[in-house]
N, C-alpha and C positions, 0 to 999 in steps of 0.2 A: 264865097271861099270860107272853108272851115278853119277855125283857129281854136286852139286850146291855150289858156294862159293860167299857169300856176302862180299862186301868191300865198303869203302868210308865213314864209320862212323867216328865219332870223336866229338870234342868239337866245338860248334859254338855259336855265340852270338844270343840272341833273335832278330828276324827279318832277320836273315841271311839265307843262302842257303847251301844245300849240294846235291851232286849227289851220290846216292848209286848204286852199280853195283851188278848184280846177274849173274855170269859167269857160263855157263853150259859146262860140259864135258861129253862125253859118248854118246851124240846124237847131231844132227845139227838142229838149229832153222830154217835153210833155207830149209831143206829137210824133217824134221820130224814134224808132227803136234803136238803141245802141247799148253797148257795154263799155264801161269806163273802168280802167285799172290804174293802180298806182305802182310805180316802180322806184327803186332806189339804186344809186350807182356810186360805188366807191371809186375814186380815181384809179385808173389802171385795171379795173375789173369790169366784168360785163354787167349789164343792167339786170336787176332781178325784180320780178313782180312779187308783191306781198298782199295785195288786196284788190278786189274788184266788186262792181255792183252793176246790176242790170237796170236799165231805165224803165223796162216794161213792168217788172214786179218787185223791184228793189231787192232782188236776190243778191246776197253777198257771199263772198268767199274770202277767207283770211289764211295767211300762212301761220305756222305754229308760233313764230316769233311775234306776229302782230295780234294774234288772238288774245282778247282780254285787255289789250292796251290801246288798240286802235279801233276806231269806229267810222264807218262810211255812212253818208247820208246824201240824199238828192234834194236840192232846193229848186223846185220847178220855176218859181217866180224869178229867181236869180239866174236860171239856166246854168246851175253850178253843181258840182259835187264837192262835198266837204270831207276831209279826212281829219278827224279829231285824234290827236296823239297824246296819250297820257303816260306818266311814268317814264319820261324820256331818259335815255342813258347816253353816255358819251359815244357808244358804238352806233347810235342813231345819227351821228354827224355825217351826213351825206347829202347829195343832191337828190331831190324827189321830183319825179316826172309823172304826168298823167297821160294816158293814151286811150284811144277808142277803137272798137271793132264792131261793125254792124253784123258780122257773120259768126263770130265765135262767142257763144254765150258765156257769161261769167261762170267760172268753175275752176277746178284744179289746174287746168291747162294754163291759166293766167299766172300761176305761182311759179317761183323759181326763175332760172335763166330765161331771158326774153327770146324764145325760139320762134315765135309765130309773128307773122306780119301783122302790124296794126295799121289802121286806116290813117290815124293822125296822132301826132305827138306834140306835147307842149315843150317849152325850152327849159323847164326845170326851175326849182326854187331850192336854195341852200338852207339847210337846217344845221345849226351848230349848237351842240349840247356841251356846255362847259361852265365851270364855276370861276 
């Protein structure tokens, strides 16, 4: 059974950094091709994608708001994808989710409102940016 578990959320001051993890169980990022994306969701609004990475070649795609501040990386040994977030702002206070797709390669279709079916979702981790 495939599971995605996000972790690393918490309280951080404006301008600070956090590293979120999306740990995968049930398949291997080293052996199984997949694409992993990160989404954010403000209460009452739809989920929006802002970054993704391909397990095959580590190809990444970032939204304009994430570019230059957020970085994705795959850790094969930990079977995890990390989202390093720098320069956090109060507007980054949302729940962050990771999701996978074995059929849709990481690219622009992963960004913006979550229109496409994803194979698996995590339950999310809350990030609060506040002084």
